[in-house]
C-alpha positions as CSV (number, residue, x, y, z in Angstrom):
1,M,91.2,148.5,34.0
2,K,92.4,144.4,34.7
3,T,94.9,144.2,36.5
4,D,96.8,142.5,33.7
5,E,96.3,145.8,31.7
6,I,98.3,147.5,34.3
7,K,101.3,145.2,34.7
8,E,101.5,145.7,30.7
9,I,101.4,149.5,31.2
10,I,103.8,149.3,34.0
11,L,106.2,146.8,31.9
12,Q,105.6,149.2,29.1
13,S,107.3,152.4,30.7
14,F,110.3,150.5,31.7
15,H,110.6,149.3,28.1
16,E,109.9,153.2,27.0
17,K,112.4,154.0,29.5
18,N,109.9,156.4,31.3
19,N,109.7,154.4,34.1
20,S,108.5,155.9,37.6
21,H,111.1,155.3,40.4
22,A,107.9,154.3,42.6
23,F,104.4,152.7,42.8
24,L,101.6,152.5,45.1
25,L,99.4,149.6,44.1
26,V,95.8,149.7,45.8
27,T,94.6,146.1,46.0
28,N,92.1,143.9,48.1
29,N,94.6,140.8,47.8
30,V,98.4,141.8,49.0
31,H,99.6,138.2,48.5
32,E,98.4,138.2,44.7
33,C,99.3,141.5,44.2
34,L,103.1,140.5,45.7
35,H,103.1,137.6,43.3
36,D,102.5,139.7,40.4
37,V,104.9,142.4,41.4
38,F,107.2,139.5,41.2
39,D,106.7,138.7,37.9
40,I,107.1,142.3,36.9
41,V,110.2,142.5,38.6
42,K,111.4,139.5,36.8
43,K,110.7,140.8,33.4
44,I,112.3,144.0,33.9
45,N,115.3,142.4,35.0
46,C,115.1,139.6,32.7
47,L,118.4,138.9,30.4
48,N,116.7,137.0,27.7
49,H,113.5,138.8,27.3
50,G,111.4,135.9,28.5
51,N,112.1,133.7,26.1
52,D,114.4,131.1,27.9
53,E,114.8,131.0,31.9
54,C,117.8,133.5,32.9
55,N,119.9,133.1,36.3
56,I,118.2,136.3,37.4
57,C,114.9,135.2,37.2
58,K,115.9,132.0,38.7
59,T,117.1,133.7,41.9
60,I,113.8,135.9,42.1
61,D,111.9,132.7,42.2
62,S,113.7,131.2,44.6
63,H,113.9,134.6,46.5
64,T,117.9,134.7,46.6
65,N,118.1,137.5,44.3
66,P,120.5,140.5,46.6
67,D,118.8,143.3,44.4
68,L,115.3,142.3,45.4
69,I,113.8,143.0,49.0
70,V,110.4,142.0,50.2
71,V,109.4,144.1,53.6
72,K,106.5,142.9,55.2
73,P,105.3,143.9,59.0
74,D,107.1,142.6,61.8
75,G,104.5,142.1,64.3
76,K,101.8,144.9,63.9
77,E,103.9,147.1,61.9
78,I,107.1,147.7,59.7
79,K,109.9,148.9,61.6
80,K,112.3,151.3,61.0
81,D,115.5,148.8,61.2
82,Q,113.3,147.2,58.3
83,I,113.6,150.4,56.0
84,L,117.1,151.0,57.4
85,N,118.1,147.8,56.1
86,I,116.9,148.7,52.5
87,I,119.0,152.0,52.8
88,S,122.3,150.1,53.3
89,L,121.9,146.8,50.9
90,F,120.7,149.7,48.2
91,S,123.5,152.3,49.2
92,T,125.3,150.7,46.2
93,K,124.8,149.5,42.7
94,P,122.4,146.3,41.8
95,S,125.1,143.3,42.1
96,I,123.4,141.2,39.4
97,S,120.1,143.0,38.4
98,K,119.6,146.0,36.1
99,F,117.5,147.4,38.9
100,S,117.7,147.3,42.7
101,T,114.3,146.6,43.6
102,Y,112.2,147.1,47.0
103,V,108.6,146.3,48.2
104,I,106.6,147.0,50.8
105,C,103.7,144.9,51.4
106,D,101.0,146.1,54.1
107,A,102.5,149.7,53.2
108,D,99.9,151.1,55.5
109,K,101.8,149.5,58.4
110,M,104.7,151.6,58.4
111,N,105.3,153.4,61.6
112,D,106.3,157.4,61.4
113,F,109.9,156.9,61.8
114,S,109.4,154.2,58.5
115,A,107.6,156.2,56.3
116,N,109.7,159.1,56.8
117,K,112.7,157.1,56.2
118,I,111.7,155.7,52.7
119,L,111.2,159.3,51.9
120,K,114.9,159.1,51.3
121,F,114.2,156.8,48.0
122,L,111.5,158.9,46.8
123,E,112.3,162.4,47.2
124,E,116.2,161.9,45.9
125,P,115.4,159.1,43.3
126,E,118.3,157.1,41.9
127,G,117.6,155.4,38.6
128,S,118.5,152.2,39.6
129,I,116.4,151.8,42.5
130,V,112.6,151.2,42.0
131,G,110.3,150.6,44.9
132,F,106.8,149.2,44.8
133,F,104.3,149.7,48.0
134,I,101.2,147.4,48.2
135,T,98.6,148.5,50.5
136,E,94.7,147.6,51.2
137,S,94.4,151.3,52.5
138,L,95.5,154.6,50.6
139,N,93.9,156.8,53.0
140,A,96.7,155.2,55.7
141,I,99.6,156.0,53.5
142,I,100.9,159.5,54.1
143,P,100.6,162.0,51.6
144,T,104.2,163.0,51.0
145,I,104.4,159.1,49.9
146,R,101.2,159.0,47.9
147,S,102.2,162.4,46.1
148,R,105.4,160.8,45.1
149,C,104.5,157.4,43.6
150,E,102.1,156.2,40.4
151,I,99.1,155.1,41.9
152,Y,97.0,152.1,40.2
153,N,94.1,150.3,41.4
154,Y,95.0,146.9,41.5
155,Y,92.0,144.8,42.0
156,F,91.3,141.1,42.0
157,G,87.8,139.8,41.6
158,S,85.1,141.4,39.7
159,N,86.4,144.9,40.3
160,S,82.9,146.5,38.9
161,I,81.0,149.0,39.7
162,L,79.3,147.1,42.1
163,D,82.6,146.9,44.0
164,L,83.0,150.7,43.8
165,L,79.7,152.0,45.1
166,E,79.2,148.6,47.6
167,I,75.9,147.8,46.2
168,N,74.3,144.6,44.8
169,E,72.8,144.0,41.3
170,L,69.2,144.7,42.6
171,E,70.0,147.4,44.3
172,Y,71.8,149.1,41.3
173,S,68.8,148.2,39.1
174,K,66.4,149.8,41.5
175,C,68.1,153.2,42.5
176,Y,71.6,153.7,40.4
177,D,70.2,155.5,37.6
178,L,67.7,157.6,39.8
179,A,70.4,158.8,42.4
180,L,72.3,159.8,39.2
181,A,69.9,161.5,37.6
182,I,69.1,163.6,41.1
183,T,72.8,164.1,41.4
184,K,72.9,166.2,38.1
185,K,70.1,168.1,39.0
186,L,71.4,169.2,42.4
187,N,74.0,170.8,40.7
188,A,72.4,174.0,39.5
189,E,68.6,173.4,39.9
190,P,67.0,176.0,41.6
191,K,65.7,175.0,45.4
192,Y,61.6,175.4,44.3
193,S,62.7,173.1,41.0
194,L,64.0,170.9,43.7
195,M,61.8,170.4,46.2
196,S,59.2,168.9,43.0
197,E,62.1,166.2,42.7
198,S,61.4,165.8,46.7
199,K,58.0,164.3,46.1
200,N,59.6,161.7,43.5
201,I,61.5,160.6,46.2
202,S,59.2,160.6,49.4
203,K,56.7,158.1,47.5
204,R,59.2,155.5,47.5
205,E,59.9,153.0,50.2
206,R,62.1,154.1,53.1
207,D,65.2,151.7,52.0
208,E,65.1,152.5,48.9
209,I,65.2,156.7,50.2
210,D,68.0,155.5,52.3
211,L,69.9,153.9,49.3
212,I,69.3,156.6,46.8
213,F,71.3,159.1,49.8
214,K,73.7,157.0,50.0
215,L,74.7,156.4,46.6
216,I,74.6,160.2,46.2
217,K,77.3,160.1,49.0
218,R,79.7,157.6,47.5
219,F,79.3,159.1,44.1
220,Y,80.4,162.4,46.0
221,V,83.3,160.7,48.3
222,L,84.5,159.1,44.8
223,K,84.8,162.6,43.4
224,Y,86.4,163.6,46.5
225,E,89.2,161.1,46.0
226,S,89.5,161.4,42.1
227,I,90.2,165.1,42.8
228,Q,92.7,164.7,46.5
229,L,94.3,160.9,45.6
230,C,94.2,160.5,42.0
231,L,92.4,157.7,42.3
232,Y,89.6,155.8,39.6
233,G,91.3,157.6,36.5
234,N,91.8,154.3,34.9
235,L,88.4,153.1,35.3
236,D,86.1,154.1,32.8
237,Y,83.0,153.1,34.5
238,V,83.4,156.0,37.0
239,T,82.7,159.0,34.2
240,N,79.3,159.2,34.1
241,I,79.4,159.8,37.9
242,F,82.2,162.2,38.1
243,D,80.4,164.4,35.0
244,A,77.2,164.3,37.0
245,I,79.0,166.6,40.0
246,E,80.0,169.4,38.0
247,T,82.1,171.1,41.2
248,N,85.6,170.4,41.6
249,D,85.8,172.5,44.6
250,V,87.0,170.2,47.4
251,S,85.7,172.3,49.9
252,V,81.9,172.5,48.2
253,I,82.4,168.4,47.7
254,V,83.0,168.0,51.5
255,K,80.2,170.2,53.0
256,R,77.8,168.1,50.3
257,I,79.1,165.0,52.1
258,K,78.1,165.9,55.7
259,I,75.0,167.5,54.5
260,L,74.2,164.0,53.2
261,D,75.8,161.9,56.3
262,N,73.5,163.9,58.3
263,I,70.2,163.2,56.3
264,I,70.8,159.4,56.0
265,N,71.1,159.3,60.0
266,E,68.2,161.7,60.8
267,L,66.3,159.1,58.2
268,A,67.5,156.2,60.3
269,V,65.8,157.8,63.0
270,Y,62.9,159.7,62.2
271,V,59.5,158.4,61.2
272,N,58.2,161.1,59.0
273,K,60.7,160.4,55.7
274,D,58.6,163.2,53.7
275,L,60.2,165.9,56.4
276,I,63.5,164.1,55.9
277,V,63.8,164.3,52.2
278,N,62.3,168.1,51.8
279,K,65.2,169.0,54.7
280,F,67.7,167.5,52.4
281,F,66.9,169.8,49.3
282,L,66.4,172.8,51.4
283,L,69.9,172.3,53.4
284,W,71.6,171.4,49.7
285,E,74.0,174.3,48.7
């Protein structure tokens, strides 16, 4: 989903008065994402519905709006005093805006005290307070914050399946379809059937075999992140990948990722690629 579409979804939720009180935007460009958040904040508070300039929009543009607080890391981290300042300033109703809004850039840089303090707004949400957390590292955000936010992948640039799989177009054309087909067969095929598949892989060049295993591992990692972190639900091009992995059992998925990790590491060390490929299908469960 494109960034403009995500912005429209967020704005529509405010228009329909069913908006979340906190949004977690996972991005590859914190600065550009902050710019878009400012635009959202203007539109949800604008007195003239975007038709003409209003005083509130002007104060947001000039960074003088008393109801908008932007927090960025002070040095290497976001410190407790920065979060306590939000809590103190937002203890009363908004001064001139409809919403009091706090934006935490590089939210993964919150220290333990800061992260636990901001939970006050997340656990006891008030209708007039809205928060935006911006991060490039979702896994660095504590689970109690993630679970209380509406999460969006807010990526700039091509934002394609190639980016998600961390491969280029040539690698995609050479190995994606085969890796996906093997992934489907790994669901329930008996081992004797899978062993015949090993011959089709072993005859390929070592770098292609390595890429196939890395793609299958990436498929499983994406499935894990989808289940555990509620990611990628807005990306149409991951549907085939998720459908190829029938299990939703996280423990099984984790075991399979470890098997793939070990095979990829062994393939880089041992000369006999046939043996490694056979070992993969024998270990699979």
